[in-house]
C-alpha positions as CSV (number, residue, x, y, z in Angstrom):
1,M,0.0,0.0,0.0
2,P,1.5,3.4,-0.9
3,H,2.2,5.8,2.0
4,S,-0.8,7.8,3.1
5,K,-1.2,11.5,2.0
6,Y,-2.1,12.1,5.6
7,K,0.4,13.1,8.3
8,R,1.2,9.6,9.4
9,P,4.5,8.0,10.3
10,A,5.9,5.6,7.8
11,G,4.4,2.2,8.4
12,F,1.4,3.6,10.3
13,E,-1.0,1.7,8.0
14,G,0.4,-1.5,9.5
15,I,0.7,-4.7,7.6
16,Q,-2.6,-4.2,5.7
17,S,-2.0,-4.4,2.0
18,D,-5.6,-4.1,1.0
19,P,-7.5,-0.8,1.4
20,E,-10.6,-2.6,2.7
21,E,-8.5,-4.4,5.3
22,S,-7.0,-1.1,6.4
23,Y,-10.4,0.5,6.6
24,R,-11.8,-2.3,8.7
25,A,-8.8,-2.2,11.0
26,G,-9.3,1.6,11.5
27,Y,-13.0,1.0,12.1
28,Q,-12.3,-1.6,14.7
29,H,-9.8,0.6,16.4
30,G,-12.3,3.5,16.5
31,V,-14.9,1.3,18.1
32,R,-12.4,0.2,20.8
33,V,-11.5,3.8,21.6
34,L,-15.2,4.8,21.8
35,L,-16.0,1.8,24.1
36,R,-13.1,2.7,26.4
37,H,-14.5,6.2,26.7
38,L,-18.0,5.1,27.3
39,E,-16.8,2.6,30.0
40,S,-14.8,5.4,31.8
41,E,-17.6,7.9,31.9
42,Q,-19.5,8.2,35.2
43,K,-22.2,10.3,33.6
44,L,-22.6,9.7,29.9
45,D,-23.5,12.9,28.0
46,M,-24.7,11.7,24.6
47,E,-25.3,15.2,23.3
48,R,-21.7,16.1,24.0
49,L,-20.5,12.9,22.4
50,T,-22.6,13.4,19.3
51,K,-21.3,17.0,18.9
52,W,-17.7,15.6,19.3
53,V,-18.2,13.0,16.5
54,N,-19.9,15.5,14.2
55,S,-17.3,18.3,14.7
56,D,-13.9,17.5,16.2
57,L,-13.7,13.9,14.9
58,T,-15.0,14.7,11.5
59,A,-12.6,17.7,11.1
60,W,-9.7,15.5,12.3
61,R,-10.6,12.8,9.7
62,H,-10.4,15.2,6.8
63,D,-7.3,17.2,8.0
64,T,-4.2,15.8,6.1
65,E,-1.9,17.7,8.5
66,A,-3.5,16.4,11.7
67,E,-1.6,14.1,14.1
68,P,-2.4,10.4,13.7
69,T,-4.0,10.2,17.1
70,P,-7.6,11.4,17.0
71,P,-8.9,14.1,19.3
72,T,-10.4,12.9,22.6
73,P,-14.0,13.6,23.5
């Protein structure tokens, strides 16, 4: 797989050689991060979480200069 146009360290894409496999690995990673956040919250604020997904996370996803680690909720 060619190196990403996004600001990622070399080899960040891992061993996935197929774009679909890479997409699925990223999807799985995202779900794990979200579950860890939900488990750690004493009082879950779904409105705040929804705003985070629709603004900060979406902006990070499309920013080619962003760090590889997504913003936290």
